[in-house]
TIMI-2910 file (N, C-alpha, C, CB; in pm, 1 decimal, decimal comma, always signed):
<rs>
+----------+----------+----------+----------+----------+----------+----------+----------+----------+----------+----------+----------+------+
!      n_x !      n_y !      n_z !     ca_x !     ca_y !     ca_z !      c_x !      c_y !      c_z !     cb_x !     cb_y !     cb_z ! resn !
+----------+----------+----------+----------+----------+----------+----------+----------+----------+----------+----------+----------+------+
!  -2061,2 !  -1604,1 !  +1063,7 !  -1959,5 !  -1574,5 !   +962,9 !  -1823,6 !  -1612,6 !  +1022,3 !  -1963,0 !  -1422,1 !   +919,5 !  Met !
!  -1750,8 !  -1699,1 !   +955,4 !  -1619,7 !  -1737,5 !  +1005,6 !  -1512,5 !  -1638,2 !   +958,5 !  -1584,7 !  -1880,4 !   +959,8 !  Asp !
!  -1390,6 !  -1661,8 !  +1001,9 !  -1279,7 !  -1570,1 !   +972,5 !  -1255,9 !  -1555,9 !   +821,9 !  -1151,5 !  -1618,9 !  +1040,7 !  His !
!  -1257,9 !  -1666,4 !   +748,4 !  -1234,2 !  -1661,3 !   +603,7 !  -1341,9 !  -1580,7 !   +531,7 !  -1228,2 !  -1802,7 !   +546,1 !  Asp !
!  -1466,3 !  -1598,9 !   +572,6 !  -1575,7 !  -1522,8 !   +512,2 !  -1561,1 !  -1374,3 !   +541,8 !  -1711,1 !  -1573,5 !   +563,0 !  Glu !
!  -1523,7 !  -1341,7 !   +663,3 !  -1505,8 !  -1202,2 !   +702,5 !  -1391,1 !  -1139,1 !   +623,3 !  -1478,9 !  -1191,6 !   +854,2 !  Ala !
!  -1284,5 !  -1215,6 !   +604,9 !  -1170,8 !  -1165,5 !   +528,0 !  -1209,2 !  -1141,7 !   +383,2 !  -1053,8 !  -1263,2 !   +535,6 !  Thr !
!  -1280,5 !  -1235,9 !   +322,5 !  -1325,4 !  -1218,8 !   +184,2 !  -1419,5 !  -1099,5 !   +170,9 !  -1394,8 !  -1346,0 !   +134,7 !  Arg !
!  -1506,2 !  -1084,2 !   +269,0 !  -1599,5 !   -971,4 !   +267,6 !  -1523,2 !   -839,8 !   +275,1 !  -1699,8 !   -981,9 !   +384,5 !  Ser !
!  -1423,0 !   -833,6 !   +359,5 !  -1339,8 !   -713,3 !   +370,1 !  -1266,1 !   -686,6 !   +239,5 !  -1239,2 !   -727,3 !   +485,4 !  Leu !
!  -1209,7 !   -789,7 !   +180,1 !  -1139,8 !   -774,7 !    +52,4 !  -1233,2 !   -719,4 !    -55,1 !  -1081,4 !   -909,4 !     +7,3 !  Glu !
!  -1354,5 !   -772,8 !    -61,0 !  -1451,4 !   -726,1 !   -160,5 !  -1488,8 !   -580,3 !   -136,5 !  -1577,2 !   -813,5 !   -157,8 !  Gln !
!  -1505,8 !   -543,2 !    -12,1 !  -1537,4 !   -404,6 !    +21,1 !  -1423,3 !   -312,2 !    -20,6 !  -1565,6 !   -390,2 !   +171,7 !  Leu !
!  -1301,5 !   -351,7 !     +9,5 !  -1185,7 !   -270,4 !    -27,2 !  -1173,6 !   -255,8 !   -178,9 !  -1057,7 !   -332,0 !    +29,9 !  Leu !
!  -1197,3 !   -363,1 !   -250,9 !  -1191,8 !   -357,2 !   -396,7 !  -1301,3 !   -266,9 !   -452,7 !  -1204,4 !   -497,4 !   -455,8 !  Glu !
!  -1421,2 !   -274,9 !   -395,1 !  -1530,5 !   -186,9 !   -440,6 !  -1496,5 !    -40,7 !   -416,4 !  -1662,1 !   -222,4 !   -369,0 !  Arg !
!  -1439,0 !    -11,9 !   -300,0 !  -1401,4 !   +125,7 !   -269,3 !  -1288,3 !   +173,9 !   -360,4 !  -1359,6 !   +137,5 !   -122,4 !  Glu !
!  -1195,4 !    +86,0 !   -392,7 !  -1087,8 !   +122,0 !   -485,9 !  -1145,2 !   +153,2 !   -623,3 !   -983,8 !     +8,1 !   -496,1 !  Ala !
!  -1240,2 !    +72,2 !   -666,8 !  -1304,5 !    +95,2 !   -796,1 !  -1381,4 !   +226,4 !   -794,9 !  -1398,5 !    -21,0 !   -831,5 !  Thr !
!  -1450,7 !   +253,6 !   -686,1 !  -1526,2 !   +378,7 !   -674,5 !  -1431,7 !   +499,5 !   -679,4 !  -1608,5 !   +380,1 !   -543,2 !  Arg !
!  -1319,4 !   +490,9 !   -611,5 !  -1222,1 !   +600,4 !   -614,1 !  -1166,9 !   +620,5 !   -755,0 !  -1106,9 !   +572,8 !   -515,6 !  Ala !
!  -1141,9 !   +509,9 !   -825,9 !  -1091,8 !   +519,9 !   -963,1 !  -1196,9 !   +580,9 !  -1056,1 !  -1049,8 !   +381,4 !  -1014,7 !  Gln !
!  -1322,6 !   +546,8 !  -1035,6 !  -1430,0 !   +606,1 !  -1115,9 !  -1439,5 !   +756,1 !  -1091,0 !  -1564,6 !   +538,7 !  -1084,4 !  Glu !
!  -1418,9 !   +797,5 !   -966,8 !  -1418,6 !   +940,6 !   -934,0 !  -1306,9 !  +1010,9 !  -1008,6 !  -1403,3 !   +962,4 !   -781,9 !  Thr !
!  -1190,6 !   +949,0 !  -1013,8 !  -1077,7 !  +1006,1 !  -1087,8 !  -1115,0 !  +1025,4 !  -1233,5 !   -953,4 !   +916,1 !  -1076,1 !  Val !
!  -1173,4 !   +925,4 !  -1293,1 !  -1210,5 !   +931,4 !  -1434,5 !  -1308,4 !  +1046,0 !  -1460,3 !  -1272,3 !   +797,8 !  -1479,6 !  Thr !
!  -1407,6 !  +1058,7 !  -1374,7 !  -1505,2 !  +1165,9 !  -1391,5 !  -1441,6 !  +1303,3 !  -1374,5 !  -1619,0 !  +1149,0 !  -1292,4 !  Glu !
!  -1357,5 !  +1317,9 !  -1273,0 !  -1292,5 !  +1446,6 !  -1249,6 !  -1198,2 !  +1484,0 !  -1363,2 !  -1216,3 !  +1443,6 !  -1118,4 !  Leu !
!  -1125,6 !  +1385,8 !  -1413,9 !  -1033,7 !  +1414,8 !  -1524,7 !  -1108,8 !  +1464,2 !  -1647,4 !   -952,2 !  +1290,3 !  -1560,4 !  Glu !
!  -1228,8 !  +1412,5 !  -1669,1 !  -1309,1 !  +1456,3 !  -1783,0 !  -1360,7 !  +1598,5 !  -1762,9 !  -1426,3 !  +1360,7 !  -1805,3 !  Ala !
!  -1387,7 !  +1635,7 !  -1640,0 !  -1444,5 !  +1767,4 !  -1610,9 !  -1339,9 !  +1876,8 !  -1591,2 !  -1529,7 !  +1758,8 !  -1488,5 !  Leu !
!  -1222,3 !  +1838,5 !  -1546,8 !  -1122,0 !  +1936,8 !  -1505,4 !  -1081,3 !  +2031,5 !  -1618,1 !   -999,5 !  +1865,7 !  -1453,0 !  Val !
!  -1084,7 !  +1985,9 !  -1741,1 !  -1044,1 !  +2069,6 !  -1854,0 !  -1138,1 !  +2187,5 !  -1875,3 !  -1037,5 !  +1986,5 !  -1980,3 !  Leu !
!  -1260,5 !  +2177,1 !  -1826,1 !  -1362,0 !  +2279,3 !  -1849,0 !  -1377,6 !  +2376,5 !  -1732,9 !  -1493,3 !  +2214,0 !  -1876,5 !  His !
!  -1293,6 !  +2362,4 !  -1632,6 !  -1306,4 !  +2445,4 !  -1513,5 !  -1213,3 !  +2566,1 !  -1519,0 !  -1277,6 !  +2363,0 !  -1388,8 !  Leu !
!  -1254,2 !  +2674,9 !  -1453,4 !  -1162,8 !  +2788,7 !  -1437,5 !  -1043,6 !  +2748,1 !  -1349,5 !  -1237,3 !  +2911,1 !  -1375,5 !  Pro !
!   -943,5 !  +2831,6 !  -1340,9 !   -815,4 !  +2797,4 !  -1277,1 !   -828,9 !  +2747,1 !  -1132,8 !   -725,3 !  +2917,8 !  -1278,6 !  Glu !
!   -891,7 !  +2821,6 !  -1044,6 !   -898,4 !  +2781,8 !   -902,8 !   -972,4 !  +2648,8 !   -883,3 !   -967,4 !  +2891,4 !   -820,8 !  Lys !
!  -1092,5 !  +2634,8 !   -938,6 !  -1159,9 !  +2504,6 !   -923,9 !  -1081,5 !  +2390,8 !   -990,7 !  -1301,0 !  +2511,7 !   -983,6 !  Pro !
!  -1009,7 !  +2421,0 !  -1097,8 !   -928,7 !  +2318,6 !  -1164,5 !   -819,5 !  +2269,3 !  -1070,2 !   -866,2 !  +2374,0 !  -1295,2 !  Arg !
!   -757,2 !  +2362,2 !   -998,4 !   -652,5 !  +2322,2 !   -903,3 !   -709,5 !  +2233,0 !   -793,7 !   -586,2 !  +2446,1 !   -840,8 !  Gln !
!   -826,4 !  +2268,5 !   -745,0 !   -891,1 !  +2186,3 !   -642,3 !   -927,0 !  +2048,3 !   -697,2 !  -1017,4 !  +2256,4 !   -589,2 !  Leu !
!   -978,4 !  +2043,8 !   -818,0 !  -1013,1 !  +1916,2 !   -879,9 !   -888,8 !  +1830,7 !   -900,8 !  -1084,7 !  +1939,1 !  -1013,6 !  Ala !
!   -778,3 !  +1892,9 !   -938,7 !   -654,9 !  +1817,9 !   -958,6 !   -604,3 !  +1760,2 !   -826,1 !   -547,4 !  +1907,6 !  -1022,2 !  Gln !
!   -622,8 !  +1834,6 !   -717,9 !   -585,8 !  +1781,7 !   -586,1 !   -674,6 !  +1663,0 !   -549,5 !   -596,8 !  +1891,8 !   -478,0 !  Gln !
!   -802,3 !  +1673,6 !   -582,1 !   -893,6 !  +1562,9 !   -553,9 !   -859,5 !  +1440,8 !   -638,2 !  -1038,3 !  +1605,4 !   -579,2 !  Gln !
!   -817,2 !  +1462,6 !   -761,3 !   -776,0 !  +1352,1 !   -847,7 !   -658,7 !  +1278,3 !   -784,7 !   -738,2 !  +1403,4 !   -988,7 !  Ile !
!   -560,1 !  +1353,3 !   -738,8 !   -443,8 !  +1290,7 !   -674,0 !   -486,3 !  +1213,0 !   -550,1 !   -338,9 !  +1397,3 !   -635,9 !  Lys !
!   -574,6 !  +1272,7 !   -470,0 !   -620,6 !  +1206,1 !   -348,5 !   -697,7 !  +1078,7 !   -381,6 !   -708,3 !  +1300,7 !   -265,8 !  Ala !
!   -778,4 !  +1082,8 !   -485,1 !   -856,0 !   +964,3 !   -523,4 !   -765,7 !   +854,5 !   -578,3 !   -962,3 !  +1001,2 !   -627,4 !  Ser !
!   -663,6 !   +892,0 !   -654,3 !   -565,7 !   +793,4 !   -701,3 !   -499,1 !   +725,5 !   -581,4 !   -458,6 !   +860,8 !   -792,3 !  His !
!   -458,1 !   +807,2 !   -485,8 !   -391,0 !   +754,4 !   -366,8 !   -485,2 !   +662,5 !   -288,8 !   -341,6 !   +869,9 !   -276,4 !  Lys !
!   -610,5 !   +703,2 !   -274,6 !   -707,8 !   +623,0 !   -201,8 !   -730,2 !   +488,7 !   -270,5 !   -840,0 !   +698,5 !   -189,0 !  Met !
!   -744,1 !   +489,4 !   -401,7 !   -763,5 !   +364,7 !   -475,8 !   -644,4 !   +271,8 !   -455,2 !   -783,8 !   +393,2 !   -626,1 !  Ala !
!   -524,8 !   +327,5 !   -462,9 !   -403,0 !   +248,3 !   -443,8 !   -399,6 !   +188,6 !   -303,0 !   -277,3 !   +335,1 !   -468,2 !  Lys !
!   -431,8 !   +269,3 !   -203,7 !   -427,7 !   +221,4 !    -65,7 !   -532,9 !   +113,0 !    -40,2 !   -448,6 !   +337,9 !    +30,7 !  Glu !
!   -652,3 !   +128,7 !    -94,5 !   -754,7 !    +25,0 !    -78,6 !   -708,8 !   -105,3 !   -142,8 !   -888,5 !    +70,7 !   -140,3 !  Phe !
!   -649,9 !    -96,9 !   -260,6 !   -602,8 !   -219,3 !   -327,3 !   -489,1 !   -284,7 !   -248,7 !   -556,2 !   -187,7 !   -470,8 !  Arg !
!   -398,9 !   -202,7 !   -192,8 !   -289,8 !   -257,9 !   -111,6 !   -344,0 !   -325,9 !    +13,4 !   -190,4 !   -147,4 !    -72,3 !  Glu !
!   -443,4 !   -265,5 !    +77,1 !   -504,9 !   -327,4 !   +193,9 !   -570,6 !   -459,7 !   +158,5 !   -607,1 !   -233,7 !   +255,7 !  Leu !
!   -639,2 !   -463,7 !    +47,0 !   -703,3 !   -588,0 !     +3,0 !   -597,4 !   -695,5 !    -21,1 !   -786,9 !   -564,3 !   -125,8 !  Ala !
!   -488,2 !   -657,9 !    -83,8 !   -380,4 !   -752,7 !   -110,9 !   -319,6 !   -804,3 !    +19,2 !   -272,0 !   -687,2 !   -197,9 !  Leu !
!   -293,9 !   -713,2 !   +114,0 !   -236,7 !   -754,4 !   +241,7 !   -330,5 !   -846,8 !   +318,8 !   -204,0 !   -632,3 !   +325,9 !  Arg !
!   -460,1 !   -823,1 !   +309,1 !   -553,7 !   -909,1 !   +381,1 !   -555,7 !  -1049,8 !   +320,8 !   -694,9 !   -848,1 !   +378,8 !  Ser !
!   -532,8 !  -1060,0 !   +189,6 !   -525,0 !  -1191,7 !   +123,8 !   -399,6 !  -1267,1 !   +165,4 !   -527,5 !  -1175,7 !    -28,9 !  Arg !
!   -291,5 !  -1194,7 !   +189,1 !   -161,8 !  -1256,9 !   +221,2 !   -159,5 !  -1314,7 !   +362,0 !    -49,2 !  -1155,0 !   +206,1 !  Glu !
!   -247,5 !  -1269,5 !   +448,7 !   -244,8 !  -1316,9 !   +589,1 !   -322,2 !  -1443,1 !   +607,7 !   -299,6 !  -1212,0 !   +682,0 !  Lys !
+----------+----------+----------+----------+----------+----------+----------+----------+----------+----------+----------+----------+------+
</rs>
């Protein structure tokens, strides 16, 4: 595997992980309305963390393309 292939493979992995994090957000947002207060707060924190993770994975993928 040469450098370009490794870079593309990394980009694809990062994009898949970003998509997975976004899917988690979607699922949690659908469920959070039905939860009692304490679990809802925890789910909302997880939603924020998953949004942040998706953003960071996409930024990493973009930076790897720029190099």
